[in-house]
C-alpha positions in Angstrom: 6.4 14.3 -17.6 6.3 14.5 -13.8 5.8 18.0 -12.6 7.8 19.8 -9.8 5.4 20.2 -6.9 5.0 23.2 -4.7 3.2 22.7 -1.4 1.4 25.6 0.2 0.8 26.1 3.9 -2.4 25.1 5.7 -1.2 26.2 9.1 -2.9 25.0 12.3 -2.3 26.3 15.8 -3.6 24.2 18.7 -3.0 24.2 22.4 -4.6 22.7 25.5 -6.6 24.6 28.1 -7.8 22.4 30.9 -10.3 19.9 29.4 -10.4 21.6 26.0 -8.2 21.8 23.0 -8.2 25.2 21.3 -7.6 25.0 17.5 -7.5 27.5 14.7 -6.4 27.6 11.1 -4.4 30.8 11.1 -3.0 30.7 7.5 -4.6 28.8 4.6 -5.2 29.3 0.9 -8.9 29.8 1.7 -8.6 32.3 4.5 -8.0 32.5 8.2 -9.8 32.0 11.5 -9.7 34.9 13.9 -10.9 33.0 16.9 -10.1 29.4 18.0 -12.6 26.6 18.3 -12.8 24.8 21.6 -13.0 21.0 21.4 -13.6 19.1 24.6 -11.0 16.5 25.3 -11.8 15.8 28.9 -9.1 14.3 31.1 -5.9 14.4 29.0 -3.1 11.9 29.0 -0.8 11.8 26.0 -0.2 8.1 26.7 -3.8 7.4 25.7 -2.8 8.5 22.1 0.2 6.2 21.9 0.1 3.6 19.1 1.5 0.2 19.9 4.4 -0.8 17.6 2.5 -3.8 16.3 -0.9 -2.1 16.1 -3.3 -3.1 13.3 -4.5 -0.6 10.8 -7.9 -0.6 12.4 -6.3 0.7 15.7 -4.5 3.5 13.7 -7.9 4.5 12.1 -9.6 4.5 15.5 -6.9 6.8 16.9 -6.9 8.9 13.7 -10.6 9.6 14.1 -10.1 10.9 17.6 -7.1 13.0 16.5 -9.3 14.5 13.7 -12.0 15.3 16.2 -9.5 17.4 18.1 -7.7 19.1 15.2 -10.3 19.2 12.4 -13.6 20.4 13.9 -16.1 21.5 11.3 -14.9 25.1 10.8 -11.3 23.9 10.2 -12.5 21.0 8.0 -14.4 23.6 5.9 -11.3 25.6 5.4 -9.4 22.5 4.5 -12.0 21.5 1.9 -11.9 25.0 0.4 -8.1 25.0 0.3 -8.1 21.7 -1.5 -10.7 23.0 -4.0 -8.5 26.0 -4.6 -5.4 24.0 -5.5 -7.3 21.2 -7.3 -7.0 22.6 -10.9 -3.2 23.0 -10.5 -1.5 19.5 -10.4 1.8 21.1 -9.5 0.3 22.3 -6.2 0.0 20.4 -2.9 -1.1 21.2 0.6 1.2 21.3 3.5 -0.5 20.8 6.9 1.9 22.8 9.1 1.2 22.1 12.7 2.1 24.7 15.4 1.3 22.9 18.6 2.0 23.3 22.3 4.1 20.9 24.4 1.1 18.8 25.4 0.0 18.1 21.8 3.1 18.2 19.6 4.0 14.5 20.3 0.6 13.1 19.4 0.7 10.9 16.2 -1.0 13.4 13.9 0.3 11.5 10.9 -2.7 9.2 11.4 -5.3 11.9 11.0 -8.4 10.2 9.6 -10.9 11.9 7.3 -14.2 12.9 8.9 -16.0 12.2 5.6 -15.0 8.5 5.6 -17.4 6.4 7.5 -15.6 3.1 6.9 -14.1 1.9 10.2 -10.8 1.1 8.5 -9.8 2.3 5.1 -6.4 3.2 3.8 -7.8 6.1 1.9 -9.3 7.4 5.1 -5.9 8.5 6.3 -5.1 12.1 5.1 -1.5 11.2 4.4 -2.4 8.4 2.0 -3.0 11.3 -0.5 0.2 12.2 -2.3 -0.8 15.9 -2.5 -1.1 16.3 1.3 2.1 16.7 3.4 2.4 17.2 7.1 5.2 18.9 9.1 5.5 20.4 12.6 6.6 23.9 13.6 6.1 27.4 12.1 8.5 28.8 9.5 11.0 30.6 11.8 14.3 30.0 10.1 15.4 31.8 6.9 16.8 29.7 4.1 19.7 31.6 2.6 21.5 28.7 1.0 22.4 29.4 -2.6 21.9 26.6 -5.2 25.0 24.4 -5.5 25.8 21.1 -7.3 28.5 20.1 -4.8 28.3 16.9 -2.9 26.5 17.2 0.4 28.6 15.8 3.2 26.7 13.3 5.3 27.6 11.6 8.5 26.0 8.3 9.4 26.4 7.5 13.1 25.3 4.0 14.1 25.0 2.3 17.4 26.6 -1.1 17.9 26.4 -3.5 20.9 28.9 -4.0 23.7 29.3 -7.7 22.7 30.5 -6.6 19.2 27.3 -7.5 17.5 25.2 -5.3 15.2 21.7 -6.3 16.4 20.1 -3.1 15.1 21.6 -3.7 11.6 23.0 -0.2 11.4 25.9 -1.2 9.2 23.5 -3.0 6.9 21.4 0.2 6.9 24.4 2.3 5.9 25.4 -0.2 3.2 21.9 -0.4 1.8 21.6 3.4 1.7 25.0 3.7 0.0 23.9 1.2 -2.7 20.5 2.9 -3.2 22.3 6.2 -3.7 24.8 5.1 -6.3 23.3 7.3 -9.0 23.5 10.4 -6.8 26.7 9.7 -5.0 28.3 12.8 -6.5 25.5 14.8 -4.7 25.3 13.1 -1.3 27.7 10.7 0.5 27.2 9.3 4.0 30.3 8.3 5.9 29.8 5.7 8.6 31.1 6.2 12.2 30.3 4.0 15.2 28.4 6.1 17.8 30.9 5.1 20.5 33.8 6.6 18.5 33.8 9.9 20.3 36.8 11.5 18.6 35.8 10.4 15.1 32.3 11.7 15.5 33.4 15.1 16.8 36.1 15.4 14.0 33.5 14.6 11.3 31.0 17.1 12.7 33.7 19.8 13.0 34.9 19.3 9.4 31.4 20.1 8.1 28.3 18.0 8.1 25.4 18.9 5.8 23.4 15.8 6.8 23.5 14.1 10.1 22.0 10.6 10.2 21.7 8.5 13.4 20.6 4.9 13.6 20.1 3.3 17.0 18.0 4.3 20.0 17.2 7.5 21.8 16.1 8.1 25.4 15.1 11.0 27.7 17.2 11.1 30.9 16.3 13.7 33.5 14.4 15.7 30.9 17.2 15.8 28.4 17.2 13.9 25.1 20.1 11.6 24.4 21.1 9.0 22.0 22.6 5.6 22.9 26.2 5.3 21.9 26.8 1.7 22.8 23.9 -0.6 23.4 23.9 -3.1 26.3 23.4 -6.7 25.2 22.6 -8.0 28.7 19.9 -6.9 31.1 18.8 -4.1 31.2 18.9 -4.7 27.5 19.2 -1.9 24.9 20.3 0.7 27.6 23.5 2.7 27.4 26.5 0.5 28.1 29.0 3.3 28.5 29.7 4.4 32.0 29.5 8.0 30.9 28.0 9.4 27.7 30.0 11.8 25.5 28.9 15.4 25.7 27.8 15.4 22.0 25.4 12.5 22.6 23.0 14.8 24.4 20.6 16.3 22.0 21.0 19.9 23.3 24.8 19.7 22.8 24.5 17.9 19.5 22.1 20.5 18.2 24.5 23.4 18.9 27.4 21.6 17.3 25.5 20.7 14.2 24.1 24.3 13.9 27.7 25.7 14.2 28.9 23.6 11.2 25.9 24.4 9.0 24.0 21.1 9.2 20.7 21.5 7.2 19.1 18.1 7.8 19.2 15.7 10.8 17.5 12.3 10.5 17.2 10.0 13.5 16.2 6.6 12.4 15.8 5.5 16.0 12.9 4.7 18.2 11.4 7.7 20.2 13.6 10.1 18.3 10.7 12.3 17.1 9.4 13.2 20.5 9.7 16.9 21.6 12.1 16.5 24.5 14.7 15.1 22.1 13.8 17.4 19.1 13.3 20.7 20.9 17.0 21.6 21.0 17.3 21.2 17.3 14.4 23.6 16.7 16.0 26.2 19.1 19.3 25.8 17.3 17.7 26.6 13.9 18.3 23.3 12.1 16.1 23.7 9.0 14.7 20.1 9.0 14.6 17.2 11.4 13.0 13.8 10.9 12.5 11.4 13.8 10.3 8.4 14.8 7.1 8.2 16.7 7.6 5.4 19.3 8.9 2.2 17.7 9.4 1.4 14.0 10.7 -1.7 12.2 14.2 -1.5 10.9 12.9 -2.5 7.5 10.5 0.4 7.2 13.1 2.9 8.5 15.5 1.8 5.8 13.0 2.0 3.0 11.8 5.4 4.2 15.4 6.8 4.4 16.3 5.6 0.9 13.5 7.6 -0.8 13.9 10.6 1.6 17.6 11.0 0.6 17.1 10.2 -3.1 14.6 13.1 -3.2 16.4 15.7 -1.1 19.8 15.1 -2.6 18.7 16.2 -6.1 16.9 19.3 -4.9 13.3 18.2 -4.4 11.2 19.8 -1.6 10.9 18.1 1.8 7.2 17.7 1.1 7.9 15.8 -2.1 10.4 13.7 -0.2 8.2 13.0 2.7 5.1 12.0 0.6 7.3 9.8 -1.6 9.0 8.1 1.4 5.8 7.6 3.4 3.8 6.1 0.5 6.8 3.9 -0.4 6.6 2.4 3.0 2.8 1.8 2.7 3.5 -1.1 0.4 3.3 -4.3 2.6 6.6 -5.7 1.3 8.4 -2.5 2.5 7.4 -2.6 6.1 7.0 -5.1 8.9 4.0 -3.6 10.8 0.8 -2.2 9.3 1.2 1.3 10.8 5.0 1.7 10.1 4.2 4.3 7.4 2.9 6.8 9.8 5.8 6.7 12.3 8.0 9.3 10.8 7.7 12.8 12.2 9.0 15.8 10.3 9.9 19.2 11.7 10.5 22.0 9.3 11.1 25.4 10.8 12.7 26.5 7.5 10.8 29.1 5.4 11.8 27.1 2.3 11.0 23.4 1.7 14.0 22.9 -0.6 16.7 21.8 1.9 19.5 21.5 -0.7 18.8 23.9 -3.6 20.4 22.7 -6.9 21.2 24.8 -10.0 19.1 24.4 -13.1 21.4 22.3 -15.1 20.5 19.6 -17.5 22.2 16.8 -15.5 20.5 17.8 -12.3 17.1 18.3 -13.9 17.3 14.8 -15.4 17.9 13.3 -12.0 15.1 15.3 -10.6 12.8 14.1 -13.3 13.7 10.5 -12.6 12.9 10.9 -8.9 9.7 12.7 -9.6 8.6 10.0 -12.0 9.3 7.4 -9.4 7.4 9.4 -6.8 4.4 9.7 -9.1 4.5 6.0 -9.8 4.4 5.4 -6.0 1.4 7.7 -5.7 -0.4 5.7 -8.4 0.6 2.4 -6.8 -0.9 3.6 -3.5 -4.1 4.6 -5.2 -4.3 1.1 -6.8 -3.6 -0.5 -3.4 -6.3 1.4 -1.6 -8.8 0.7 -4.3 -8.0 -3.0 -4.2 -8.2 -3.2 -0.4 -10.8 -0.6 0.4 -13.1 -1.1 -2.5 -13.7 1.3 -5.4 -16.5 3.1 -3.6 -14.3 4.2 -0.7 -10.8 4.5 -2.1 -11.0 8.0 -3.6 -8.3 10.4 -2.3 -9.3 13.6 -0.6 -7.9 15.9 -3.3 -9.7 14.0 -6.0 -13.0 14.3 -4.0 -12.5 18.0 -3.5 -12.0 18.5 -7.2 -14.8 16.2 -8.6 -17.5 15.5 -5.9 -21.0 16.8 -6.4 -23.4 16.5 -3.4 -27.0 15.8 -4.4 -29.7 16.8 -1.9 -33.4 15.8 -2.1 -36.3 13.8 -0.8 -35.9 10.0 -0.9 -39.4 8.9 -1.5 -39.7 6.4 -4.4 -40.8 9.1 -6.9 -38.1 11.6 -5.9 -35.3 9.1 -5.5 -35.8 8.2 -9.2 -34.9 11.8 -10.1 -31.9 11.9 -7.8 -30.6 8.6 -9.1 -30.9 9.8 -12.6 -28.8 12.9 -11.8 -26.2 10.7 -10.1 -25.9 8.4 -13.1 -25.6 11.3 -15.5 -22.9 13.0 -13.5 -20.9 9.8 -13.3 -21.2 8.9 -17.0 -18.7 10.1 -19.6 -18.0 12.8 -20.8 -18.8 13.8 -17.2 -16.3 12.5 -14.6 -17.9 13.8 -11.4 -18.1 11.8 -8.1 -21.8 12.2 -7.1 -22.8 11.6 -3.5 -26.3 10.8 -2.3 -27.6 10.6 1.2 -31.0 9.1 2.3 -32.3 11.7 4.7 -35.2 9.6 5.8 -33.0 7.5 8.0 -33.1 8.1 11.8 -30.5 10.0 13.8 -31.2 13.1 11.8 -28.6 15.2 13.6 -25.8 12.9 12.7 -26.8 13.0 9.1 -26.7 16.8 9.0 -23.2 16.7 10.5 -22.2 14.2 7.8 -23.7 16.2 5.0 -21.9 19.3 6.2 -18.6 17.4 6.1 -19.2 16.2 2.6 -20.2 19.7 1.5 -16.8 20.9 2.8 -15.0 18.8 0.2 -17.5 19.1 -2.7 -17.2 21.0 -5.9 -20.8 22.1 -6.0 -24.3 21.0 -4.7 -27.5 20.2 -6.6 -30.5 20.6 -4.3 -33.9 19.3 -5.4 -36.5 21.4 -3.6 -39.4 19.2 -4.6 -41.5 17.8 -1.8 -39.0 19.2 0.8 -38.5 17.6 4.1 -34.9 17.6 5.3 -33.6 19.7 2.4 -34.4 23.1 4.1 -32.5 22.1 7.2 -29.5 20.8 5.1 -29.4 24.0 3.0 -29.6 26.1 6.2 -26.6 24.2 7.5 -24.6 24.4 4.3 -25.2 27.6 2.4 -24.3 30.2 5.2 -21.1 28.2 6.0 -19.7 27.7 2.5 -19.5 31.0 0.5 -17.2 29.4 -2.1 -19.5 26.4 -2.7 -21.9 26.8 -5.7 -25.4 25.5 -5.0 -27.8 24.8 -7.8 -31.5 24.5 -6.7 -33.9 22.6 -8.9 -37.6 22.0 -8.5 -40.4 20.1 -10.3 -42.3 22.7 -12.4 -45.7 22.0 -10.8 -44.4 22.8 -7.3 -43.6 26.0 -5.5 -40.5 26.8 -3.4 -41.0 26.3 0.3 -41.8 29.6 2.1 -38.6 30.0 4.1 -36.2 29.4 1.1 -35.7 33.0 0.0 -33.2 34.1 2.7 -31.1 31.0 1.8 -31.4 31.1 -1.9 -30.6 34.8 -2.4 -27.0 34.3 -1.4 -24.4 35.1 -4.1 -23.1 31.5 -4.3 -26.6 30.1 -5.2 -27.4 29.8 -8.9 -30.5 31.9 -9.8 -33.3 31.4 -10.6 -34.3 28.0 -9.3 -34.1 25.6 -12.3 -37.6 24.1 -13.1 -38.0 20.7 -14.7 -41.0 18.7 -16.0 -39.9 15.1 -15.5 -36.8 12.9 -15.5 -36.3 13.1 -19.3 -36.6 16.8 -19.3 -34.2 17.3 -16.4 -31.6 15.1 -18.1 -32.0 17.1 -21.4 -31.3 20.4 -19.6 -28.8 19.1 -17.1 -25.7 20.4 -18.9 -27.0 23.8 -19.9 -29.1 24.7 -16.9 -27.3 22.9 -14.0 -23.8 21.8 -14.7 -22.5 24.8 -16.8 -23.9 27.5 -14.4 -22.4 25.6 -11.5 -19.0 25.5 -13.1 -19.1 29.1 -14.1 -19.9 30.1 -10.5 -17.3 27.7 -9.2 -14.6 29.6 -11.3 -15.9 32.9 -10.0 -15.9 31.8 -6.4 -12.6 29.9 -6.5 -9.9 32.0 -8.2 -6.5 30.3 -8.3 -4.5 31.1 -5.2 -1.3 31.6 -7.2 -0.7 32.9 -10.6 0.8 30.4 -13.0 4.6 30.7 -13.5 5.7 32.2 -16.8 
């Protein structure tokens, strides 16, 4: 049975100061940062972070790596890894990356954040949001959700922009019809009435009569600093611009936001190019609309429709916005549900609400049955995405970040022929049933030692525990010096060949409370494998449980 998921906040604040971005994780399941980290960005131009509408996935990964460099420096990445480890044993928990950003940064395409621990230049599993247990929204929780559970039908208004020659070149009527068909099973919970955007009186009357959901399909612009939507599109040059001589007052986003807020609108979705940018969205945040979804740049109509179908199917039955977003984004990842490779990351969500349940529903059998159906479909989509990434990325790369944080074991040691045999034996044992760990080895004899230390620290951040062979040490002391002080919730199990002595400077590292004591001696490979469970794995797991208590008590 599919479980109801609760996403907990991993809140990040970031702002630009000159040539630096200041970033801090100010609220996470693993703790807080009291001081920001300065990341050098140099000369800043938001246009450098724009992703072309037809960009290949490799370009999205390239951009995502730069975005991660700015937002996920090592101290933040460490907290992210610890937060993921803390929720890993609880399948009903997810992690919501809540971004609180200044005007310079808020419009950057953070949906393409690429994992620092993935070296593959382009891998679907490298994108954080390919993981169904990770959600991403913008804005801090500043609006109280006082809506009582109800099973009444939510009133939806679908406003679509047609063309001045009578055509429907943006297929807005088709989008409305398709959404209506896809929501047949939940029509008693949500209904979207279609109104052409140039029908001023009809639009105003529908809004005034009460509008729980406002959906717009068309195109948005920024004119003299104000966001506005196109009511009637021009079919001749200059094409796609507003054809009306004068826009209606409600078509400006600041006016529309106030009108929607007055009538209690809880969700505004703009399936329109450029509709997710801050100049257009800001008035809705100031007006207190609990949730707004817009588009980063351009998106294909096909992807926008597929995204909206799963978004509404989830929210209408009472699922959280996080469940809905992860479902809808991953649904669009499938190649047959989008036109361009990066369509899945175009959708920007703003959630100033303190509650992720936009439309609370009562706990009745009929409602719960619908919720279960949607959750099962969502879980199937998550599984399909995992299968797709494994097929396209390769089995060695395709592991999702939450799986890695739950099962990865980092193995440190010397990579001479003799020592590597020991490390490889540990790796095979950890990956062989009944064990189901994901062991990671690094060859520290390679050049560019500094880069390797940085890599090992990033892997340590998302590891369950570390096994460190102190025999014939070379790089291990430096690696432990980098890892142990930084990760007080990461168990470290030191082992050593019985005929050797610990290196002289190890004591101040190994006496920490998260290091298993004493150092585990072994005679040879066979002996080590014989004592691996009792002397290495079991102590590591006991210490893991002590260092990583559950962040929330299980519900009764």
